[in-house]
N, C-alpha and C positions, 0 to 999 in steps of 0.2 A: 504494500500500500504506500502511495506517495503522501507527502505531508499535506498537500492541498486536499486530497480526498479525506484525510484525517480531520482537517478543519470542518469539512462538511458533515462528517459523521458525528462530530462533537456538537454540531449545531451552532458553530461560531459564525459561519458564513454560508451563503447558498451558492449554487453552481454559477449563477450570473456574476456574483462578486468574484469568484475564483477566476472566471473567464476574463474579467476586466484586469485583474492583477497579473495574470499570465501574459496578457497582451502588453501591458506596461513593461513587464520584465523582458519580453521579446524585443520590444523597440529599444530598450536600453542596451541589450546585448548587441544589437546591430549597430548602435551608435558608438559604443566604446571599442568594438572590434577587438575582442580578446582582453580588454582591460577589466577592471572590477565593476560589477553591477550589483544592485541591491538584491538581497534575498527576499523571498516571497513574503515572509513575516513582516519585514520592514515596509514593503509596499502596501500591505494590507493596513498597517497602522498609519503610515505617513501620508498615503495618497487617498485611501478609501475610508478612513475614519473608524476602522474596527478597533474595539477595545484592546489596548496594549496587553493588559494582564491576561485576558482570555487567550490571546494569540500565543504569547510566550509561555504561558502555563501549559498549553497544548503541545508546543514544541518540546518543552522539557519532558513531558510525559511520553511523547512519541520517541524521543531518543534515549529514554531511560534515566533521566536525571530526577532526583528527588527534590521536593520543595523544602527549603530551610525553615525550621521553626524559629523564626526571627521576630521578636517582639521589641519594639523600640523602647518601651518603658521599662523592660526588665533587663536591658543590657547592663552587665556588671562593669564596674570600673576596671576590672582586670581585662575584660574583653575589649573595652574601649581603648585601653592602653596598648594592648597587643595590636589592634588594627592601626592605631596611630603610629606606633613605633615601626611596624612593618612598612608602612607607606613612607616613613621618613628615610628608610634605607634606600629607596629608589631614586634614580636621577629625576630631576624636576619634570622633564618632558614626558617620561614614562608614567610618573605619578599622575600628571594632569590627564594623560590619555586614559589610564585606568579609571580615574574618577569620572571622566566624561562618559565613558562606556558603562559606568556603574558596575565595576568589578572590584571586589574587596576581599582581602584575606580575612578570614572569619575566626578560625580556630586552628590549633595544632595539637598533635597527640602527646605533647609533653616531652617527647624524646628529641634529641638533637637533630633538627632539620630532617626528620623522617617523613612525616605526612602533614601536608597543609590542606586545610579545608577552605575552599574559595566559594564565595557566593556571587552570583552574576545575574543581571537582568536578562541576558541572553547567554545561557550556558554553552551554546554551540560556538560562541565567538572564539576565534583562534588566539586572541590576545590573552585568554585565560591561561594557556600553557606558558606564555611568555612571562606571566607574573610568577608562576611557580619556579621557573628557571632563574629569573632575576633574583628571587629571594633565596635561592639555593636549596630548595627542598627536593628530596629524591622522588617522592610520589605526591600526587595531589588528587583531591576529590572535589567535584564541582556540584554545587547546589543551585537551585533557582530561587529567586526572590523578586517580587514586583518592583518595577522601576521606581515608582513614587516612594515606596518604603525605603529602598536603598538611598534615594535622594535625601530622605530625612535622617537616615543613619549617618550619611556623609556630613550633613549640616551639624550633627551632634559631635562627631568625631573630629572632623577637620573644619571648624567654622571658618568661613571665608573672611579674610581681612579687608577692611575698608581703609586703604592707605590714606584717603583724603580726610577721613574723620580723625585719624591720628594727629592731624595737624590743627584741629579745631582749637585745642588748648593754646597752641602757638599763635593762632589767629587772635584769640582773646588777649593774650599777653602783649601783642604788638599793637593793639588798638588804642588810639588816643580818643578820649571822650571829647566831643565837640559841645561846648557850652552854649553857643549861640549860632543860629543858622541864618545866613544871609538870604534875602528874598530871591536874589538871582543866583543860580548855581554856577560856581567857578569850576569849569570843566577840567582845567589843569589840576586843581586841588582834588577833584573827584578821582581823576586818573591816579594821582599820587597815593590817595587813600586805598584804592583798589589794589595797586601793586604792592603797597607796603603791608597791607593787612592780610594778604593771602586769602581773600574772600573767595577766590576761585575754588580753593580746596573745599570750602564749606558747601558751595553750590554743587560741585561735582560729587562730594560725599553724600549730599542729600539725595541726588538722583540714584546713586548706587544703593543707598539704604532703602529707598522707596521700593525699588525693584525687589530687593531681597526680602522685604517684609510683606510683599504682595499688595502694597497700597495701590489704589486705583487713581488717586490724585494727590498732588502736593499743593498746599496753599501757603503762599508767602505773603504775610500781612504786615504792613508797616504800622508802627505805633508811635505815640508821642515820646519825646525824650530819646531819640536815636535808638529805638528798640525795634527789632523785627522778630516776629513769631513765625515758626515753621510748623505746619500741621500736616499729618498724613491722614487720608481718608481710608480707613480699614474697616471692611465689612459694613460699608455704608455710613459710618460715623467718623467725624473728625476727632483726631487725638493729637494733642500737643507733642511735638517731637523735640524741638530745640528752640531756644531763645537766644538771639544774638544781641548783646548789649554793646553800646558804645560805638556802633558803626552806623553811618547814615543809611537809612533805607534806600535813598537814591543810589548809593554805591552798590548795594546788593542787587537792586533792579538792573543797574547797568551791567553787572556781571552776567545776569541771566540773559539780557538782551544780546550781549556780545557773543553768547553761545548759540543763540537761536537764529535760524534762517528766516528771511522775510520780515525782519523786525528792525526798525530804525531806533538806534540807541538814544538819539537826541530828540525824539518825538515823545513828549510827556503829557500831551493834552488830548489824545484820541485813543480809541481802542485799537489794539494790534493783535494779530494772530500769527504765530510762527511755529516752527518745530525744531527739535533737537534729535540727533541720532547718536547713540553710544553703544559700544560693544561691552557688555557687562557679564562676567562669568561665562564668556564664550558665546553669548547670544546677542544678536543685534536687537536693541530695544529702541523704539521711537517714542518721543515725548511731544505732545501737542501743547503749545504754550499760548495762554490767553492773558492779555495785559489790559487792565482797565484803570483809568485815572480816578482817584477817589479823594474825598475831602477828609482831612484830619482836624484835630483840635488846633494844630498850628496851621491856620488857614492859608497862610502865604506860601507854604511849601507845596511842591508838585509831587505828591505821593501817588504810588501805583500799587494796586493789588495784582498779584500774579497767581494764576492757577495752572498747574502743569499736569495734564492727563498722561498717565503711564500706559503705553500701548505695547503690551507684551504678547507676541504671537503664540507663546507657549500656553497661554490661557484660553486659546481658541478651542471650543468644543466641537469636535467633528462627529461625535457619536450622539445621535438624537436620544438614545436611552439615558444619557447623563443629564438631560435637561430637566427631568422630573415630571414629564407628562405621563399620565396613566389613565387607564379606563377608556371611557368614550371620548374624552378629550384627545387622547393620543390617537385613537382610531380615526377621528375626524380630521386631525391634523395630517396624518399620513396619507389619508385619502385625497385631501386637497392638494398636497404638494406633488402627488404622483399623477395628477391630471395633465393632459397635454397642453392645456391653455387655461386662462383665467387668472385672477389676482388673489394673492394672499397678503393681507394687511396686518401688520403688527402695530399695536398702539400702547401708549403708556408714557409716563413722564421721562425726562432725561435721567439716565442711570438705572433704568428698570430692566435692562438686559435684552432689549429688543434686537440689537445687532447680534448678540450671541445666539439668539434663537434663529435668526435669519441665516447666519453663516452655517449653523449646524444643519438647517434644512437644505441649503445649497449643496453641502457636502453629501447629503443623502441622495440628491437627484443628479449631481454632475457626473459625467463620464466623458471619455475622449471623443464620443460621437456627437456631442452637442456643443454649441457655441454659447458660452455664458458671458454676459456683459454686465458690468456694474457701473452706476453713476453715483458717486458719494462725494460729499463735500463737508468735512474732509474724509479721506480714506482712513479708516481706523486700523483694520487688520488686512494683511496680505492673504488672499484666498487663492490657494494653489489650484491651477486649472481654469481660473476665470481671467478675463481681460478687464482690468479695472481702469476706467478712463480717468485720465489726469485732468483735473479742473484748473483752469487758469482764468482768473476774473477778467483779464484784459483780452485774451485770445479765444478761450473756449469756456464760457460760463456754464453754470449748472443747467439752465433751461435749454441752451443750445445743444449741450451734450445729450440731453434726453431726446431731443428731436433727431439728432444725428444717429442715435441707436437704430431708428427705424430703417435706415439705409445700410445697416451693417450686418444684415442677415443673422439676427439673433434667434436662439431657441428659448433661452432662459434669461430673464432680465431682472436686475435689482436696481430700483430707483430709490436712492437713500431716503428721501422724504418727499412727499407730495406737498410742496410749499404754497402753491397757488393754483388757480384754475387751469392755466396752460399746462403745467407739469402734470396735474391730475388727469386732464383730458388725454394727454399723450400716453400716460401710463395705462389708462383704461383702453385706449385704442390698441396698444400692444396686447393687452389681455384679451381683447375681442377679436384679434386677428391671428390667433394660433400661437401665442407666446405665453409661457408660464411666467408671471410677473410678481415680484415681491416688492413691497414698499412699506413705509411707516407713516403714521400720523400721531399727533399729540392730542389724545382725548382721554376721558376718564375711564371709559369702559367700552366694550365691544359694540353695543347697539348705537352709541353716540357717534360712531364712525359714519353711519349712514346720514345722519342729519348734518354732520360737519361737511361731508362732500356735497350735500344738497345746498347748504348755505354758501359753499364756494362757487356754486353755479353749475354743478354736474347734474344732468337730467336723471330723474328717477329710473327710467328704463335702462340707462347705461349702467347705473349703480347695480340694479337688480341682475343684469345679465353678465356683468364683467367679473363680479367678486365670487370667489369660491368659499372664502373663509376669512373671518376676522378674529384675531387673537389679542386680548388685552392681558398685560402681565405686570407684576410687581415683584420686587425682591424683599424677602423677610429674612432677618438674621436667624441662624440656627443655633440651638442650644449646645453648649460645650458638653460633649459626652462624658467628660471626667468629673464634672461638678454639678450637673443638673440635678434637681431635687424635686420629688413629688410634693405638691402643695397639700398641706394639712388643713383641714377645716375650711375648705373653699366655700365661699358664699355662692350658692347656685345662681343667684341673680346675675352674676358676672358673665358666666358662659351663656346664659339665656339671652343676654343682650347681643351676643354674636350669632344667635340663631340655633344654639344647641337645644335639643329636646331633652326632656327629663330622662328618657331611656339612654340617650347618648351620654349625658352627664354621669349617669350611674355606671356606664361601661367604659369610661375614658379615664386614663391617668393623666392629670394635668400637671405640667412641670413648671418650675420657676427657675430663673437665672440666679446663680449664686456668685460665681467668680473664683478663679484660681490662677496659679502661675502659668497655666497653659492656654489662657483665653483672655479676652477683653471684656470684663464685667459679666461673665457668664455666657457669652456668645462667641462662637467661632465659625466663620463662614456664613454664606447666605444660600438660600434656596428660592426658586421661583414659584409663584402661584399664578395660575392661568384662568382666563375666561375665554373658552374656545367656542366660537359661534359659526357653524357652517350655514351657508345660504341655502336652506331647504326650499322646496316649492312654496310652502306656506309663508315663509319670510319674504321670498321674492314677491309673492302676491300682495302682502301688506305694503311693500315699498311701491309697487306699481299702482296700487290703488290710493296712494297718498295724494292729498290735495295740495294746499299751499304750505303745509308743514308735515314733517315726518313724525309719526307717533312712535317715539323711542320706547315708551312703556309697553305698547302693544308688541313691538318686536322682542323686547326682553322677556315678556311673559310667554310668548310663543316659543322662544328658544329654551326657556326653563322647562316648559311642558315637554319639549322634545329631548330633554336630558342634559341641557347645558348646566354646568356648575358656574355660579357667579364667582367673582374673585373672593368674596367672603366665604362662600361655601367651599371653595378649593382650599382656602386658608384653614377652615375647620378640619378638613382632612389632614392637613399638615400637623395640626395640633394633636389629632387622634394618633398620628404616627409617632408622636413624641419628639418631633423635630423642632418645634418652635413654641412660643408662648401666646397666651391670650392677648397680652399687651402688643406684641408685634403685629398680629393679624388685625387688631383693632386700629392700630396706627396706619397700616398700609391699605386698608379697604374702607369703603363707605357702605352704609346700610342701604340695601336695595329691596 
């Protein structure tokens, strides 16, 4: 039996997915002509979004490798020391290579260089044998462990250094406190302060630390008295990271501007947008920079607020199963994205995960036989296999790019946002002329998408015929699994306000956030809640029969009768699963 057939037998992929992967591998073989090409498992994970753990767990089983009994929280100091000391024996290039491939020395038999136990994310990697050879062991045994688990072990055993942050103390020591600030900024004096104070290390260190902590945004906020506060947005909440005293906020803003593309350092009275790129821990990370002039207590000063969005492609979800869709919502979503034409609309506020859901859906339907085009402003994540159009405000604006797509022979289209009537009509035209089209809107729930498009000027018959599905979503924080605690003596009126029945309250364990050294105030990570509304015949009929206004409530009631879970109802299911709290769902949803 071949490994591809084994994947099918284990239910990890189907024959169509195997065929796609083998075709990609065949093309790579032809292109490299005898050089190295990717293995089947790598292609399934990197190109087709199949779950990495399932793929490599099956590979380990197929080739007879056992899975290591590795628990991050029970690693002894002796094991940590052994791993660390073994790695320190290796030349730096080899050490970095093993760490990037997630290959670690794990245990030895106690005898002098006799048997080394190695744990690897891919136990078939030839570099495993190289590790045993370089460490001088006569024999070695290889075990499998999931990639993400080994990544956490590496962070614990070999914590990465942030060389920029090591200089922050030096920054503070070299800073001269400015007692009075002139109304006009002396650019030469500002340059001297930037160079003298090594503020560049603070900004660079901030970017590195934000990536390593998994922050979604960095906020740099000027305060009175030459004080600047740095915040990281982690799991949807802002947390103070660092306070810089004694440096002019204008100097820190200038350092950020100097590092950003498309930003004028000397412009301090209008909004600006730019971007930064850095290679951090071996990965190319992009940062989107937003700068806004703000008013402070020292009215005469030209202060600016800076927000930096961290765009880490490693966070892109390619597997729809990881989104958290379940039941009828998942069935409706899968049905809609696999139709040959029509529109799928994602709605929700900024930061609700709309882009993540759309990208996961695109990876589900993309293959080499279709032309996938995207128009986004700005482009957040690189989508492998899609042609992402580059927006230039002076030469190719967003609206012009959307119109140009019609002439570029697309099969699947992503229109980042329907901003106005022209964009919406073009997107709907694509959906009605044989193209699967994805887009986003900013509305509170799924039914209100219909009235929003109507108010923009789109005719009801176009809305009814073009749209396959509307999805509203929010993100709620998930409870830390290490410290969450069942609520004692819960007042039943609280869950009843969220729509729980007496029977559900009786059969549900409600948890509260506690807080420990492994989380932020009792929460760790976020999970999506959805409101998935397919356009059934009944809903299309309500839209077509609308007069001068769209009856959102009639659409909502019909969707619920047909099995749609509202955002609050989906949130209740998350609470029943023990993933989040009553407070989180109440804060993220409205009563319907």
